[in-house]
ZAMARGU-4260 file (C-alpha; in steps of 0.2 Angstrom, whole numbers, plus 5000, padded with zeros to 4 digits):
<rodrens>
0) 5427/5439/5577 | 5429/5451/5565 | 5427/5447/5546 | 5439/5452/5535 | 5429/5459/5519
5) 5436/5461/5502 | 5430/5469/5488 | 5435/5461/5471 | 5430/5475/5459 | 5434/5482/5442
10) 5422/5492/5434 | 5425/5485/5416 | 5416/5466/5414 | 5424/5452/5408 | 5442/5453/5415
15) 5439/5439/5429 | 5431/5447/5443 | 5420/5431/5447 | 5435/5417/5442 | 5446/5426/5454
20) 5431/5427/5469 | 5426/5409/5467 | 5444/5401/5465 | 5453/5414/5477 | 5440/5409/5491
25) 5441/5390/5486 | 5458/5389/5489 | 5460/5399/5506 | 5445/5389/5512 | 5456/5372/5507
30) 5468/5378/5518 | 5455/5375/5534 | 5450/5397/5535 | 5431/5399/5534 | 5427/5409/5519
35) 5410/5416/5512 | 5408/5423/5496 | 5394/5437/5494 | 5388/5437/5476 | 5385/5455/5473
40) 5381/5454/5452 | 5363/5451/5446 | 5371/5439/5433 | 5376/5427/5448 | 5389/5419/5439
45) 5398/5416/5457 | 5382/5408/5462 | 5381/5397/5446 | 5401/5396/5447 | 5397/5383/5462
50) 5384/5374/5455 | 5370/5383/5462 | 5354/5388/5453 | 5349/5407/5454 | 5332/5411/5461
55) 5321/5426/5463 | 5314/5437/5479 | 5323/5444/5492 | 5331/5427/5500 | 5348/5432/5490
60) 5362/5445/5490 | 5346/5456/5484 | 5338/5455/5501 | 5355/5456/5511 | 5359/5471/5502
65) 5342/5481/5505 | 5344/5476/5524 | 5325/5465/5519 | 5332/5448/5526 | 5345/5443/5540
70) 5361/5436/5530 | 5362/5423/5542 | 5344/5414/5535 | 5351/5415/5516 | 5369/5409/5517
75) 5371/5392/5508 | 5384/5380/5512 | 5393/5373/5497 | 5400/5359/5491 | 5419/5365/5497
80) 5421/5363/5515 | 5420/5378/5526 | 5415/5389/5510 | 5398/5396/5511 | 5388/5409/5499
85) 5376/5422/5498 | 5367/5418/5481 | 5362/5432/5469 | 5346/5436/5458 | 5342/5445/5445
90) 5333/5457/5457 | 5349/5464/5463 | 5347/5473/5445 | 5335/5484/5453 | 5344/5488/5469
95) 5353/5502/5461 | 5337/5511/5459 | 5329/5507/5475 | 5343/5512/5485 | 5345/5530/5478
100) 5331/5537/5489 | 5337/5530/5504 | 5345/5541/5518 | 5358/5527/5523 | 5360/5521/5504
105) 5380/5519/5505 | 5378/5510/5522 | 5366/5497/5518 | 5378/5481/5517 | 5389/5487/5529
110) 5374/5486/5542 | 5368/5470/5536 | 5385/5460/5537 | 5393/5467/5551 | 5391/5454/5563
115) 5396/5439/5550 | 5410/5430/5558 | 5421/5423/5543 | 5440/5424/5542 | 5436/5431/5525
120) 5423/5436/5515 | 5425/5442/5495 | 5413/5452/5487 | 5411/5448/5466 | 5405/5464/5463
125) 5397/5470/5446 | 5404/5481/5433 | 5401/5499/5433 | 5402/5514/5448 | 5383/5511/5455
130) 5377/5509/5473 | 5378/5490/5474 | 5398/5494/5471 | 5399/5509/5482 | 5390/5498/5497
135) 5403/5484/5492 | 5417/5498/5495 | 5408/5504/5509 | 5406/5486/5518 | 5425/5482/5513
140) 5442/5483/5521 | 5452/5479/5507 | 5450/5477/5489 | 5456/5465/5473 | 5455/5472/5456
145) 5457/5460/5442 | 5464/5467/5426 | 5465/5459/5410 | 5479/5459/5400 | 5474/5471/5384
150) 5478/5486/5377 | 5464/5497/5386 | 5469/5489/5403 | 5475/5504/5412 | 5462/5517/5404
155) 5449/5514/5418 | 5461/5511/5432 | 5460/5530/5435 | 5442/5529/5437 | 5442/5517/5448
160) 5458/5525/5459 | 5448/5541/5460 | 5431/5533/5467 | 5443/5522/5480 | 5449/5538/5486
165) 5432/5544/5488 | 5424/5533/5496 | 5442/5534/5508 | 5437/5554/5511 | 5419/5550/5515
170) 5415/5534/5521 | 5428/5523/5523 | 5445/5529/5526 | 5453/5512/5533 | 5450/5503/5513
175) 5466/5498/5507 | 5469/5490/5490 | 5479/5473/5492 | 5483/5470/5476 | 5481/5472/5458
180) 5477/5454/5448 | 5485/5453/5428 | 5471/5441/5422 | 5470/5432/5404 | 5489/5433/5403
185) 5494/5425/5385 | 5513/5420/5384 | 5512/5419/5364 | 5504/5437/5362 | 5518/5450/5366
190) 5504/5462/5369 | 5502/5454/5388 | 5520/5458/5391 | 5519/5475/5385 | 5504/5478/5397
195) 5511/5467/5412 | 5526/5478/5411 | 5518/5493/5408 | 5504/5489/5424 | 5520/5483/5434
200) 5531/5499/5432 | 5514/5510/5435 | 5510/5502/5453 | 5526/5491/5457 | 5524/5482/5472
205) 5505/5484/5472 | 5505/5471/5458 | 5505/5453/5461 | 5517/5443/5457 | 5504/5429/5453
210) 5498/5429/5433 | 5482/5423/5428 | 5485/5414/5412 | 5472/5410/5401 | 5468/5392/5400
215) 5454/5385/5393 | 5451/5372/5410 | 5444/5389/5417 | 5431/5391/5405 | 5427/5372/5407
220) 5425/5373/5426 | 5414/5385/5425 | 5402/5377/5413 | 5403/5364/5425 | 5399/5372/5441
225) 5415/5371/5448 | 5431/5380/5452 | 5445/5376/5442 | 5455/5371/5458 | 5444/5357/5459
230) 5439/5354/5442 | 5459/5351/5435 | 5470/5355/5448 | 5485/5351/5439 | 5479/5364/5426
235) 5489/5381/5423 | 5474/5391/5429 | 5471/5381/5445 | 5489/5381/5449 | 5491/5401/5446
240) 5476/5403/5459 | 5482/5391/5471 | 5499/5400/5469 | 5488/5417/5471 | 5480/5411/5488
245) 5497/5408/5495 | 5503/5427/5491 | 5486/5434/5497 | 5489/5424/5514 | 5508/5428/5512
250) 5505/5448/5511 | 5491/5448/5524 | 5505/5441/5539 | 5515/5454/5532 | 5501/5469/5537
</rodrens>
C-alpha cells in the first residue's frame, strides 16, 4: 500500500496549519483510516497538540528528514485509535543549513518515508520556503493550503503557487492542490466575508466549501494537548473540522 502524503502548507505563520493537521488527521482516523502525522515544524505544535512532550536529538522528524534514523523506530502512537505521529524537536531549526550542501537535499524526506504504509500521512509544514518545505512538497502527492480570512490573505498565495509550480516542473510533476481551506472566519466581521468571497472568485472549486470559524474551544483544546474534535465535539470548531474531513474524503473518492 502506497501512502497518500498530504502537505499542509502556507508560507505564513498563524494561519491554522497545525490546527488543521491535528484535527483533520484525528477526524479521518476516527472513521478507521490508518493515519500518520509528520511534524516538520521546529515549533513542534502538532507534537504538543497530542499531549506529547518535545525532546531532543535525531529520534524525531529531524532524524527522519536527514535520513539518520528509520522512521518506523521513531513513530509514536497517540491516544487516538489508528493515529500515530513522528514528533518534532527544536533540532529541526538547523535542518535547512544541514541539508544545503547535500547532493540529494530535495529528496531526503521522500527517500525516508517512501516505504511507510498508511492510508494518509499529513505533514505539518513550517512557515517559509526553506528546504524543509521543498522536501515536504517533493514527498507529497497533495497539498492543503489553510488561508486565514484577513486583509493580506491573497498576497502570499501567488508566491506559494509559484513554488508549487516550480516543484512540479523539476522534482514532483504529480503534485496537486487538494484544496484551499478558509480559516479563522468571523461571521461578525464583514472583512472575513469579503476575503472569503475574493478567494472563491479567484480559485473557484479549489476552495473547500467548509470554513473553519474563529472559535475559542480550538485554542482551549490546543492548550490541553487535545484536538478540538476530541476536546469538545459539539463546538463549532469541532463540527467544522469533522465536516472538512467528510468533504476531503468525498473529494478523494471523486478523483
